[in-house]
A tleap script that builds the chain and sets N, CA, C and O, in Angstrom:
source leaprc.protein.ff14SB
mol = sequence {
  NMET PRO LYS LYS HIE ARG GLN LYS ASN SER
  ALA PRO SER VAL ARG GLN VAL GLU TYR HIE
  PRO PRO SER PRO GLU THR ILE THR GLN PHE
  ALA ARG LYS VAL CYS LEU GLY LEU GLY GLU
  THR VAL ASP LYS ARG TYR ASN THR ALA GLU
  THR PRO HIE GLY LEU ALA ALA PHE LEU ARG
  VAL VAL ALA SER ILE CYS ALA GLY LYS LEU
  ASN LYS PRO ASN GLN PRO VAL LEU ASP SER
  ASP ASP LYS CPRO
}
set mol.1.N position { 1.057 -1.240 0.052 }
set mol.1.CA position { 0.179 -0.066 0.155 }
set mol.1.C position { 0.804 0.735 0.243 }
set mol.1.O position { 1.751 0.709 1.028 }
set mol.2.N position { 0.450 2.099 -0.762 }
set mol.2.CA position { 1.106 3.338 -0.523 }
set mol.2.C position { 1.129 4.812 0.370 }
set mol.2.O position { 0.144 5.550 0.411 }
set mol.3.N position { 2.133 5.044 0.919 }
set mol.3.CA position { 1.936 5.950 1.997 }
set mol.3.C position { 1.415 6.825 1.799 }
set mol.3.O position { 1.573 7.293 0.672 }
set mol.4.N position { 0.614 7.463 2.638 }
set mol.4.CA position { 0.195 9.043 2.049 }
set mol.4.C position { 0.552 10.004 2.866 }
set mol.4.O position { 0.901 9.993 4.046 }
set mol.5.N position { 0.412 10.889 2.039 }
set mol.5.CA position { 1.922 12.068 2.329 }
set mol.5.C position { 1.120 13.275 2.509 }
set mol.5.O position { 0.528 13.781 1.555 }
set mol.6.N position { 1.078 13.726 3.607 }
set mol.6.CA position { -0.281 15.145 4.231 }
set mol.6.C position { 0.960 16.104 3.124 }
set mol.6.O position { 2.084 15.696 2.830 }
set mol.7.N position { 0.302 17.490 2.658 }
set mol.7.CA position { 1.111 17.834 2.180 }
set mol.7.C position { 0.852 19.176 2.982 }
set mol.7.O position { -0.015 19.669 3.702 }
set mol.8.N position { 1.915 19.443 2.529 }
set mol.8.CA position { 2.509 20.976 3.538 }
set mol.8.C position { 2.088 22.354 2.886 }
set mol.8.O position { 2.128 22.605 1.682 }
set mol.9.N position { 1.624 23.311 4.032 }
set mol.9.CA position { 1.247 24.812 3.845 }
set mol.9.C position { 2.965 25.360 3.426 }
set mol.9.O position { 3.800 25.565 4.308 }
set mol.10.N position { 3.157 25.475 2.440 }
set mol.10.CA position { 4.358 26.367 1.845 }
set mol.10.C position { 4.392 28.053 2.354 }
set mol.10.O position { 5.384 28.716 2.655 }
set mol.11.N position { 3.418 28.337 2.338 }
set mol.11.CA position { 3.530 29.788 3.755 }
set mol.11.C position { 3.473 29.610 5.029 }
set mol.11.O position { 2.871 28.730 5.643 }
set mol.12.N position { 4.167 30.537 5.457 }
set mol.12.CA position { 4.241 30.607 6.946 }
set mol.12.C position { 2.907 31.002 7.223 }
set mol.12.O position { 2.088 31.618 6.541 }
set mol.13.N position { 2.846 30.396 8.663 }
set mol.13.CA position { 1.518 30.643 9.622 }
set mol.13.C position { 1.787 32.020 10.176 }
set mol.13.O position { 2.708 32.580 10.770 }
set mol.14.N position { 0.641 32.309 9.747 }
set mol.14.CA position { 0.769 34.311 9.967 }
set mol.14.C position { 0.100 34.487 11.155 }
set mol.14.O position { -1.051 34.375 10.734 }
set mol.15.N position { -0.048 34.748 12.733 }
set mol.15.CA position { -0.514 35.118 13.602 }
set mol.15.C position { -1.580 36.507 12.877 }
set mol.15.O position { -1.193 37.478 12.227 }
set mol.16.N position { -2.866 36.169 13.249 }
set mol.16.CA position { -4.189 37.018 12.568 }
set mol.16.C position { -4.529 37.244 14.031 }
set mol.16.O position { -5.742 37.456 14.026 }
set mol.17.N position { -3.872 37.340 15.891 }
set mol.17.CA position { -4.790 37.725 16.465 }
set mol.17.C position { -3.663 38.705 17.004 }
set mol.17.O position { -2.504 38.291 17.000 }
set mol.18.N position { -4.003 40.268 17.573 }
set mol.18.CA position { -2.843 40.329 18.793 }
set mol.18.C position { -3.931 40.969 19.996 }
set mol.18.O position { -4.901 41.718 19.886 }
set mol.19.N position { -3.439 40.460 20.909 }
set mol.19.CA position { -3.991 40.341 22.558 }
set mol.19.C position { -3.376 42.156 22.918 }
set mol.19.O position { -2.248 42.570 22.651 }
set mol.20.N position { -4.616 43.038 23.637 }
set mol.20.CA position { -4.524 44.021 24.058 }
set mol.20.C position { -5.080 43.734 25.467 }
set mol.20.O position { -6.073 43.009 25.533 }
set mol.21.N position { -4.518 44.250 26.657 }
set mol.21.CA position { -4.959 45.043 27.423 }
set mol.21.C position { -5.952 45.893 27.591 }
set mol.21.O position { -6.066 46.933 26.942 }
set mol.22.N position { -7.436 45.161 29.262 }
set mol.22.CA position { -8.447 46.385 28.808 }
set mol.22.C position { -7.940 47.804 29.064 }
set mol.22.O position { -6.938 48.071 29.727 }
set mol.23.N position { -8.849 48.791 28.389 }
set mol.23.CA position { -8.447 50.033 28.977 }
set mol.23.C position { -8.524 50.694 30.262 }
set mol.23.O position { -9.496 50.904 30.988 }
set mol.24.N position { -6.513 51.162 30.479 }
set mol.24.CA position { -7.113 51.801 32.076 }
set mol.24.C position { -8.351 52.558 32.773 }
set mol.24.O position { -8.329 52.748 33.989 }
set mol.25.N position { -9.444 52.991 31.972 }
set mol.25.CA position { -10.580 53.365 32.151 }
set mol.25.C position { -11.150 52.112 32.459 }
set mol.25.O position { -11.585 52.177 33.608 }
set mol.26.N position { -11.415 50.629 31.796 }
set mol.26.CA position { -12.223 49.932 31.988 }
set mol.26.C position { -11.804 49.592 33.585 }
set mol.26.O position { -12.480 49.703 34.608 }
set mol.27.N position { -9.998 48.994 33.328 }
set mol.27.CA position { -10.199 48.601 34.577 }
set mol.27.C position { -10.440 49.206 36.347 }
set mol.27.O position { -10.571 48.779 37.494 }
set mol.28.N position { -10.400 50.057 35.821 }
set mol.28.CA position { -10.451 51.510 36.809 }
set mol.28.C position { -11.386 51.613 37.501 }
set mol.28.O position { -11.372 51.724 38.727 }
set mol.29.N position { -12.864 51.570 36.372 }
set mol.29.CA position { -14.193 50.827 36.413 }
set mol.29.C position { -14.047 49.478 37.604 }
set mol.29.O position { -14.372 49.253 38.769 }
set mol.30.N position { -13.412 48.857 36.582 }
set mol.30.CA position { -13.580 47.389 37.430 }
set mol.30.C position { -13.157 47.236 38.782 }
set mol.30.O position { -13.695 46.269 39.320 }
set mol.31.N position { -12.575 47.705 39.318 }
set mol.31.CA position { -11.967 47.791 40.338 }
set mol.31.C position { -12.622 48.618 42.034 }
set mol.31.O position { -12.726 48.411 43.243 }
set mol.32.N position { -12.911 49.661 40.913 }
set mol.32.CA position { -14.231 50.447 41.810 }
set mol.32.C position { -15.139 49.434 42.117 }
set mol.32.O position { -14.979 48.778 43.147 }
set mol.33.N position { -16.350 49.156 41.138 }
set mol.33.CA position { -16.962 47.514 40.895 }
set mol.33.C position { -17.128 46.584 42.147 }
set mol.33.O position { -18.048 46.313 42.919 }
set mol.34.N position { -15.296 46.075 41.931 }
set mol.34.CA position { -14.966 45.012 42.708 }
set mol.34.C position { -15.112 46.104 44.350 }
set mol.34.O position { -16.236 46.119 44.851 }
set mol.35.N position { -14.634 46.458 44.657 }
set mol.35.CA position { -14.021 46.919 45.719 }
set mol.35.C position { -15.312 48.085 46.722 }
set mol.35.O position { -15.153 48.338 47.916 }
set mol.36.N position { -16.141 48.461 46.131 }
set mol.36.CA position { -17.524 48.765 46.334 }
set mol.36.C position { -18.341 47.818 46.779 }
set mol.36.O position { -18.994 48.080 47.789 }
set mol.37.N position { -18.498 46.509 46.141 }
set mol.37.CA position { -19.500 45.457 46.397 }
set mol.37.C position { -18.456 44.746 47.835 }
set mol.37.O position { -19.216 44.450 48.758 }
set mol.38.N position { -16.846 44.414 48.200 }
set mol.38.CA position { -16.396 44.174 49.154 }
set mol.38.C position { -17.003 44.784 50.204 }
set mol.38.O position { -17.372 44.344 51.293 }
set mol.39.N position { -17.045 45.755 49.764 }
set mol.39.CA position { -17.380 47.108 51.094 }
set mol.39.C position { -18.216 47.113 51.581 }
set mol.39.O position { -18.201 47.330 52.792 }
set mol.40.N position { -19.705 46.817 50.725 }
set mol.40.CA position { -21.111 46.375 51.438 }
set mol.40.C position { -20.788 45.015 51.845 }
set mol.40.O position { -21.113 44.850 53.021 }
set mol.41.N position { -20.215 43.864 51.259 }
set mol.41.CA position { -20.409 42.401 52.557 }
set mol.41.C position { -19.004 42.080 52.498 }
set mol.41.O position { -18.715 41.217 51.669 }
set mol.42.N position { -18.255 42.466 53.038 }
set mol.42.CA position { -17.139 41.844 53.569 }
set mol.42.C position { -16.821 42.955 54.820 }
set mol.42.O position { -17.087 42.860 56.018 }
set mol.43.N position { -16.073 44.163 53.985 }
set mol.43.CA position { -15.752 44.877 55.220 }
set mol.43.C position { -15.479 46.626 54.670 }
set mol.43.O position { -15.101 46.978 53.552 }
set mol.44.N position { -15.798 47.473 55.809 }
set mol.44.CA position { -15.942 48.887 54.599 }
set mol.44.C position { -14.498 49.758 54.156 }
set mol.44.O position { -14.310 50.764 53.472 }
set mol.45.N position { -13.381 48.607 55.094 }
set mol.45.CA position { -12.038 49.234 54.590 }
set mol.45.C position { -11.513 49.275 53.101 }
set mol.45.O position { -10.540 49.913 52.697 }
set mol.46.N position { -12.626 48.206 52.136 }
set mol.46.CA position { -12.355 47.697 51.184 }
set mol.46.C position { -12.948 49.419 50.097 }
set mol.46.O position { -12.365 49.858 49.106 }
set mol.47.N position { -14.455 50.116 50.884 }
set mol.47.CA position { -13.854 51.371 50.246 }
set mol.47.C position { -13.091 52.288 50.108 }
set mol.47.O position { -13.167 52.876 49.029 }
set mol.48.N position { -12.266 52.681 50.921 }
set mol.48.CA position { -10.975 53.569 50.873 }
set mol.48.C position { -10.886 54.027 49.805 }
set mol.48.O position { -11.572 53.467 48.949 }
set mol.49.N position { -10.052 55.190 49.373 }
set mol.49.CA position { -10.092 56.320 48.068 }
set mol.49.C position { -9.045 54.764 47.533 }
set mol.49.O position { -9.199 54.112 46.500 }
set mol.50.N position { -7.916 54.510 48.755 }
set mol.50.CA position { -6.436 53.585 48.089 }
set mol.50.C position { -6.899 52.282 47.138 }
set mol.50.O position { -6.509 51.858 46.050 }
set mol.51.N position { -7.881 51.880 48.052 }
set mol.51.CA position { -7.992 49.766 47.648 }
set mol.51.C position { -8.150 50.276 45.754 }
set mol.51.O position { -7.293 50.385 44.877 }
set mol.52.N position { -9.720 50.493 45.746 }
set mol.52.CA position { -9.672 50.408 44.273 }
set mol.52.C position { -8.316 50.680 43.221 }
set mol.52.O position { -7.901 49.876 42.386 }
set mol.53.N position { -7.643 52.323 43.574 }
set mol.53.CA position { -6.565 52.378 43.141 }
set mol.53.C position { -5.516 51.317 43.012 }
set mol.53.O position { -5.023 50.914 41.959 }
set mol.54.N position { -5.286 50.986 44.029 }
set mol.54.CA position { -4.057 50.039 44.187 }
set mol.54.C position { -4.351 48.698 43.800 }
set mol.54.O position { -3.513 47.796 43.826 }
set mol.55.N position { -5.558 48.560 43.434 }
set mol.55.CA position { -6.502 47.224 43.129 }
set mol.55.C position { -6.148 47.597 41.463 }
set mol.55.O position { -5.444 46.767 40.889 }
set mol.56.N position { -6.506 48.544 40.839 }
set mol.56.CA position { -6.497 48.897 39.625 }
set mol.56.C position { -5.034 48.926 38.960 }
set mol.56.O position { -4.944 48.406 37.848 }
set mol.57.N position { -4.117 49.368 39.415 }
set mol.57.CA position { -2.800 49.425 39.340 }
set mol.57.C position { -2.296 47.715 38.663 }
set mol.57.O position { -2.232 47.320 37.499 }
set mol.58.N position { -2.056 47.134 39.745 }
set mol.58.CA position { -2.084 45.548 40.244 }
set mol.58.C position { -3.076 44.788 38.982 }
set mol.58.O position { -2.611 43.814 38.390 }
set mol.59.N position { -4.365 45.279 38.659 }
set mol.59.CA position { -4.838 44.579 37.547 }
set mol.59.C position { -4.362 45.278 36.289 }
set mol.59.O position { -4.568 44.631 35.262 }
set mol.60.N position { -3.726 46.545 36.125 }
set mol.60.CA position { -2.718 46.982 34.777 }
set mol.60.C position { -2.170 45.987 34.255 }
set mol.60.O position { -2.323 45.327 33.227 }
set mol.61.N position { -1.016 45.977 35.772 }
set mol.61.CA position { 0.464 45.165 35.496 }
set mol.61.C position { -0.319 43.583 34.490 }
set mol.61.O position { -0.355 43.404 33.273 }
set mol.62.N position { -0.810 42.747 35.560 }
set mol.62.CA position { -1.094 41.724 35.276 }
set mol.62.C position { -2.025 41.164 33.610 }
set mol.62.O position { -1.882 40.187 32.876 }
set mol.63.N position { -3.207 42.691 33.579 }
set mol.63.CA position { -3.629 42.433 32.225 }
set mol.63.C position { -2.264 42.523 31.001 }
set mol.63.O position { -2.312 41.843 29.977 }
set mol.64.N position { -1.204 43.372 31.277 }
set mol.64.CA position { -0.430 44.021 30.441 }
set mol.64.C position { 0.568 42.313 30.201 }
set mol.64.O position { 0.796 41.747 29.132 }
set mol.65.N position { 0.954 41.899 31.529 }
set mol.65.CA position { 1.956 41.141 31.535 }
set mol.65.C position { 1.414 39.691 30.106 }
set mol.65.O position { 1.979 39.013 29.248 }
set mol.66.N position { -0.289 39.941 30.766 }
set mol.66.CA position { -1.215 38.635 30.068 }
set mol.66.C position { -0.961 38.952 28.764 }
set mol.66.O position { -0.088 38.394 28.100 }
set mol.67.N position { -1.552 39.667 28.432 }
set mol.67.CA position { -1.388 40.446 26.707 }
set mol.67.C position { -0.118 40.243 25.853 }
set mol.67.O position { -0.061 40.070 24.636 }
set mol.68.N position { 1.077 40.312 26.917 }
set mol.68.CA position { 2.460 40.371 26.316 }
set mol.68.C position { 2.910 38.829 26.302 }
set mol.68.O position { 3.749 38.421 25.500 }
set mol.69.N position { 2.274 37.985 27.272 }
set mol.69.CA position { 2.261 36.535 27.003 }
set mol.69.C position { 2.154 36.116 25.477 }
set mol.69.O position { 2.996 35.868 24.615 }
set mol.70.N position { 0.754 36.139 25.502 }
set mol.70.CA position { -0.271 35.829 24.479 }
set mol.70.C position { 0.430 36.024 23.358 }
set mol.70.O position { 0.401 35.290 22.370 }
set mol.71.N position { 1.158 37.150 23.513 }
set mol.71.CA position { 1.310 37.919 21.502 }
set mol.71.C position { 3.154 37.304 21.542 }
set mol.71.O position { 4.082 37.745 20.863 }
set mol.72.N position { 3.195 36.167 22.588 }
set mol.72.CA position { 4.831 36.007 22.380 }
set mol.72.C position { 4.416 35.190 20.525 }
set mol.72.O position { 3.341 35.307 19.937 }
set mol.73.N position { 5.837 34.319 19.952 }
set mol.73.CA position { 5.706 33.227 18.690 }
set mol.73.C position { 5.032 32.201 19.825 }
set mol.73.O position { 5.064 32.061 21.047 }
set mol.74.N position { 4.423 31.591 18.704 }
set mol.74.CA position { 4.316 29.930 18.917 }
set mol.74.C position { 3.780 29.910 20.249 }
set mol.74.O position { 4.342 29.283 21.147 }
set mol.75.N position { 2.409 30.756 20.477 }
set mol.75.CA position { 1.516 30.756 21.680 }
set mol.75.C position { 0.224 30.599 20.858 }
set mol.75.O position { -0.069 31.260 19.862 }
set mol.76.N position { -0.426 29.726 21.369 }
set mol.76.CA position { -1.904 28.766 21.409 }
set mol.76.C position { -2.611 30.086 20.855 }
set mol.76.O position { -1.898 30.999 21.271 }
set mol.77.N position { -3.839 30.729 19.998 }
set mol.77.CA position { -4.446 31.884 19.320 }
set mol.77.C position { -5.656 31.607 20.924 }
set mol.77.O position { -5.787 30.413 21.194 }
set mol.78.N position { -6.114 32.184 21.474 }
set mol.78.CA position { -7.323 31.630 22.597 }
set mol.78.C position { -8.576 31.939 21.560 }
set mol.78.O position { -8.442 32.738 20.633 }
set mol.79.N position { -10.195 30.999 21.890 }
set mol.79.CA position { -11.177 31.569 21.295 }
set mol.79.C position { -11.001 31.490 19.274 }
set mol.79.O position { -11.450 32.349 18.515 }
set mol.80.N position { -10.331 30.378 18.900 }
set mol.80.CA position { -9.602 30.458 17.807 }
set mol.80.C position { -10.748 29.402 17.316 }
set mol.80.O position { -10.906 28.321 17.884 }
set mol.81.N position { -11.850 30.000 15.742 }
set mol.81.CA position { -12.115 28.996 15.158 }
set mol.81.C position { -11.410 27.983 14.606 }
set mol.81.O position { -12.265 27.132 14.361 }
set mol.82.N position { -10.745 27.721 14.392 }
set mol.82.CA position { -10.088 26.363 13.935 }
set mol.82.C position { -9.915 25.075 15.290 }
set mol.82.O position { -8.945 24.567 15.852 }
set mol.83.N position { -11.148 24.948 15.386 }
set mol.83.CA position { -11.441 23.692 16.235 }
set mol.83.C position { -11.149 22.603 15.871 }
set mol.83.O position { -11.608 22.580 14.729 }
set mol.84.N position { -10.435 21.130 16.156 }
set mol.84.CA position { -10.521 20.381 15.326 }
set mol.84.C position { -11.827 19.842 15.193 }
set mol.84.O position { -12.065 19.006 14.321 }
savepdb mol mol.pdb
quit
């Protein structure tokens, strides 16, 4: 029996997705809502001015790191339509 050969694509695979972190405003709004909810249900100290500011700063760093890692070469694309 002859062996079946897969045809290889001669064109290199091009990454068509570039990940970006949410805008600073979006992250700040999210942090405020989280801290407001925690302040109402867990502890009033979450409603201080410093807490949402610190959480937003932390989330901006994490979002930036995640976007950078996902944009590195040879990383899988999230939510790809190319499902087996």
